[in-house]
PAKOLDREN-748783 format. One record per residue (C-alpha): x, y, z. Coordinates in steps of 0.02 Angstrom, whole numbers, padded with zeros to 5 digits, always signed. Layout:
<pts>
XYZ/...
</pts>
This chain:
<pts>
+10693+14711-04351/+10624+14714-04174/+10438+14753-04174/+10352+14785-04007/+10167+14789-03960/+10096+14950-03891/+09931+15016-03822/+09855+15101-03972/+09775+15271-03948/+09616+15272-04053/+09459+15374-04083/+09306+15318-03984/+09166+15295-04112/+09030+15349-03991/+09118+15516-03967/+09152+15560-04150/+09017+15469-04247/+09095+15446-04420/+09271+15374-04403/+09306+15406-04587/+09279+15592-04561/+09420+15604-04433/+09552+15524-04544/+09681+15613-04651/+09814+15572-04779/+09994+15585-04713/+10042+15762-04665/+10155+15787-04817/+10021+15728-04939/+09886+15850-04881/+09871+15988-05012/+09884+16153-04920/+09789+16260-04888/+09637+16193-04982/+09649+16011-04929/+09691+16057-04750/+09539+16169-04736/+09430+16032-04810/+09487+15908-04678/+09469+16033-04537/+09288+16065-04586/+09248+15881-04616/+09244+15850-04427/+09300+15957-04279/+09404+15809-04219/+09493+15771-04382/+09671+15712-04349/+09739+15848-04465/+09720+15965-04315/+09856+15862-04231/+09973+15824-04377/+09957+15997-04459/+09908+16119-04321/+09883+16301-04370/+09958+16454-04287/+10071+16603-04319/+10232+16524-04253/+10300+16346-04241/+10295+16353-04051/+10113+16405-04050/+10067+16271-04178/+10152+16132-04081/+10081+16191-03916/+09908+16196-03993/+09924+16016-04053/+09982+15960-03880/+09834+16046-03796/+09712+15975-03923/+09778+15799-03898/+09769+15815-03708/+09592+15885-03717/+09530+15747-03833/+09603+15614-03718/+09527+15697-03565/+09355+15707-03647/+09361+15528-03707/+09371+15572-03892/+09530+15469-03896/+09562+15320-03781/+09702+15194-03762/+09668+15010-03795/+09668+14909-03632/+09815+14797-03675/+09968+14810-03788/+09958+14733-03959/+10011+14739-04138/+09882+14793-04267/+09839+14710-04431/+09790+14842-04559/+09702+14811-04724/+09672+14934-04866/+09572+14900-05024/+09583+15030-05162/+09479+14970-05309/+09553+14798-05345/+09716+14833-05253/+09728+14741-05086/+09862+14783-04959/+09887+14709-04787/+10021+14743-04658/+10060+14750-04473/+10076+14907-04366/+10191+14909-04216/+10327+15004-04124/+10493+14971-04211/+10658+14974-04116/+10771+15111-04190/+10941+15040-04235/+11101+15128-04292/+11109+15157-04481/+11269+15055-04491/+11173+14898-04445/+11073+14909-04606/+10909+14853-04528/+10807+14997-04600/+10863+15067-04767/+10822+15246-04814/+10835+15294-04998/+10802+15482-04999/+10889+15633-04929/+10790+15739-04805/+10772+15925-04774/+10822+15994-04603/+10669+16106-04588/+10534+15970-04593/+10637+15858-04478/+10652+15998-04349/+10465+16036-04364/+10412+15854-04344/+10532+15832-04197/+10460+15984-04108/+10282+15921-04139/+10318+15745-04074/+10410+15815-03924/+10266+15932-03882/+10131+15800-03901/+10232+15653-03832/+10159+15546-03970/+10188+15462-04136/+10034+15527-04226/+10047+15430-04390/+10146+15276-04444/+10286+15269-04570/+10268+15146-04714/+10408+15016-04722/+10424+14868-04839/+10506+14698-04818/+10498+14534-04914/+10455+14350-04890/+10396+14347-04710/+10296+14186-04719/+10257+14169-04533/+10201+14350-04522/+10094+14328-04678/+10003+14180-04600/+09964+14279-04443/+09906+14430-04543/+09792+14329-04657/+09717+14229-04513/+09680+14391-04421/+09601+14472-04575/+09482+14324-04592/+09411+14354-04419/+09248+14444-04393/+09233+14599-04287/+09378+14714-04335/+09410+14864-04224/+09352+14973-04367/+09293+14957-04547/+09275+15121-04642/+09278+15191-04817/+09369+15357-04836/+09322+15496-04955/+09439+15432-05091/+09346+15266-05096/+09479+15165-05005/+09414+15037-04881/+09509+15017-04718/+09499+14882-04584/+09599+14865-04423/+09617+14721-04301/+09710+14709-04135/+09834+14567-04121/+09854+14529-03935/+09883+14340-03928/+10060+14315-03856/+10095+14167-03970/+10047+14261-04128/+10146+14415-04075/+10298+14305-04040/+10282+14222-04212/+10281+14393-04298/+10428+14455-04194/+10533+14301-04230/+10496+14311-04416/+10535+14496-04432/+10694+14481-04329/+10779+14409-04485/+10714+14541-04605/+10777+14705-04676/+10658+14849-04713/+10655+14988-04843/+10576+15155-04801/+10436+15175-04928/+10358+15331-04854/+10411+15438-04706/+10596+15480-04725/+10576+15642-04628/+10482+15555-04488/+10615+15418-04480/+10749+15552-04464/+10640+15632-04330/+10630+15469-04233/+10819+15456-04237/+10843+15636-04180/+10723+15616-04034/+10803+15452-03984/+10974+15537-03980/+10905+15671-03863/+10857+15542-03731/+10953+15419-03623/+10942+15236-03679/+10794+15133-03622/+10651+15256-03650/+10498+15242-03765/+10590+15358-03885/+10695+15207-03933/+10545+15151-04037/+10442+15227-04177/+10270+15190-04250/+10276+15098-04418/+10169+15000-04540/+10263+14852-04616/+10204+14781-04783/+10275+14625-04866/+10293+14679-05049/+10320+14499-05107/+10136+14471-05064/+10068+14647-05079/+10168+14749-05206/+10157+14935-05178/+10118+15061-05312/+10261+15178-05352/+10209+15353-05402/+10300+15515-05434/+10304+15671-05327/+10283+15827-05432/+10358+16000-05409/+10266+16164-05407/+10371+16320-05440/+10255+16464-05396/+10381+16601-05438/+10433+16536-05610/+10317+16571-05755/+10297+16435-05888/+10358+16552-06025/+10522+16590-05937/+10546+16408-05891/+10522+16349-06070/+10635+16481-06148/+10776+16440-06028/+10759+16252-06059/+10739+16264-06248/+10925+16255-06293/+10953+16101-06182/+10801+15990-06214/+10688+15939-06353/+10530+16037-06313/+10360+15986-06381/+10190+16064-06349/+10058+15934-06306/+09870+15940-06309/+09763+15887-06163/+09690+15810-06066/+09812+15784-05924/+09796+15594-05930/+09850+15591-06113/+09997+15709-06079/+10055+15595-05938/+10048+15446-06057/+10164+15538-06177/+10279+15577-06030/+10282+15392-05983/+10331+15343-06161/+10468+15475-06168/+10537+15422-05998/+10581+15249-06067/+10711+15329-06182/+10783+15478-06086/+10756+15597-05942/+10587+15678-05970/+10477+15807-05884/+10304+15875-05916/+10288+16063-05887/+10115+16132-05850/+10039+16298-05804/+10005+16364-05979/+09961+16207-06073/+10073+16053-06073/+10251+16045-06139/+10361+15892-06142/+10547+15912-06108/+10651+15761-06157/+10816+15708-06239/+10926+15825-06138/+11095+15878-06208/+11220+15746-06149/+11370+15864-06139/+11270+15983-06030/+11222+15840-05914/+11404+15787-05898/+11449+15964-05849/+11310+15990-05722/+11269+15822-05640/+11392+15774-05500/+11505+15634-05565/+11546+15558-05395/+11388+15453-05379/+11334+15287-05460/+11272+15294-05638/+11098+15243-05582/+11092+15399-05471/+11160+15513-05608/+11023+15457-05726/+10876+15487-05609/+10750+15617-05668/+10754+15697-05496/+10944+15712-05505/+10936+15797-05675/+10794+15909-05619/+10878+15970-05460/+11062+15970-05510/+11044+16031-05687/+10877+16120-05713/+10828+16194-05545/+11004+16240-05491/+11093+16271-05656/+10960+16340-05773/+10810+16406-05679/+10908+16459-05522/+10764+16408-05409/+10815+16385-05225/+10759+16223-05143/+10656+16304-05006/+10470+16295-04964/+10441+16470-05034/+10508+16421-05204/+10471+16235-05224/+10316+16142-05165/+10308+15953-05174/+10136+15893-05233/+10086+15709-05243/+09933+15734-05354/+09967+15786-05534/+09797+15870-05559/+09820+15972-05400/+09994+16027-05457/+09926+16085-05625/+09779+16177-05547/+09892+16269-05424/+10016+16315-05561/+09877+16389-05669/+09803+16485-05524/+09968+16553-05460/+10046+16589-05630/+10187+16467-05592/+10256+16309-05669/+10216+16130-05622/+10351+16001-05663/+10267+15832-05676/+10378+15680-05652/+10372+15497-05704/+10391+15367-05563/+10557+15284-05526/+10557+15094-05542/+10558+15003-05375/+10710+14896-05412/+10813+15054-05443/+10760+15122-05273/+10808+14960-05185/+10975+14946-05276/+11027+15122-05226/+10968+15099-05046/+11066+14937-05024/+11221+15027-05088/+11194+15169-04964/+11159+15297-05100/+11028+15428-05060/+10912+15485-05198/+10863+15669-05208/+10726+15707-05084/+10547+15678-05135/+10599+15564-05278/+10466+15431-05250/+10293+15404-05178/+10249+15227-05128/+10071+15182-05087/+09937+15154-05037/+09990+15254-04885/+09915+15222-04714/+09775+15339-04665/+09811+15451-04518/+09695+15441-04369/+09666+15253-04362/+09792+15216-04224/+09920+15326-04135/+10054+15291-04006/+10060+15392-03844/+10232+15374-03767/+10162+15402-03593/+10067+15238-03610/+10228+15135-03610/
</pts>
């Protein structure tokens, strides 16, 4: 990996007051429209107005974000740091501590195996993110990448985190504490760069934005700022990430129809609440077979699928570990073969929060399919073998908050 310093574009505290109020989860985690409206009303300068602009057409939305970013920079709401640096970023969620380094990562060809993706991407979101980045001329939020055993980088990160006077120290609405430091000493930057030059990274969060970086790089001649993309790198040997599931909301499929169609192919059991207890039953069932929790009209567990049916419906030309993934069975067998639900934003919404998925399903009369997380070693094994998991198969975290530091390409 080749990690470069950059002049971070950050909110000016004197202009916005509460820095926590201008932050946002990553764009694909924001629950829309309720969560988006909540962020927009939290502060008129919330970064969600840049990463999820509103408007009747894509062109109008992207143009609006570009004008907003230019206006905020002109008014001094956002300002660039005076010198290039890397940024040490710390998150504390309850007892979970995570530290990493933010920088501009050189984009290398996939064949070099420097950065490993593990999920397929959808063309629509990639095109949308590319148009937004092109319009704003900025990387508005970092990807989350993982690596292992970077001892020299760890020493620099920990020394930096022990210093007083971080650039910011805030607590966001979810109770997570965030601190950010600038790393501008040439010797420390060189130590991090030399250490990371021997490492390989796994994309933990941000597959669509990584594909966007690659598309925008391909559109430019070599040697431009588009050869780099904004990332947060976390050493999971020191700071293991949490692996969570991403759930599906099927607004056009009622729970009754979903259950009747699945009944011949799964063992189906009605479960009592609350949600936490139903998820515990799902976790137990997932140790023995593919399992899903359907919600929208109570909770129903689907497990022990018919093996002959799986052999007939799951593509046989992939590794066994891929064939056995819950996401593979859900998309190849259930969504495509049984429920006939197209994989489009109108028919499937991807929701990170289980409670939000259940609430939306109940309100819309649809079905929420709650998933159990994939184990991290399975993700890494498939990625190293070049096998892509179905999109939105995993959610690694804690994810970096949006709005702490951005990268304006005109500053380089």
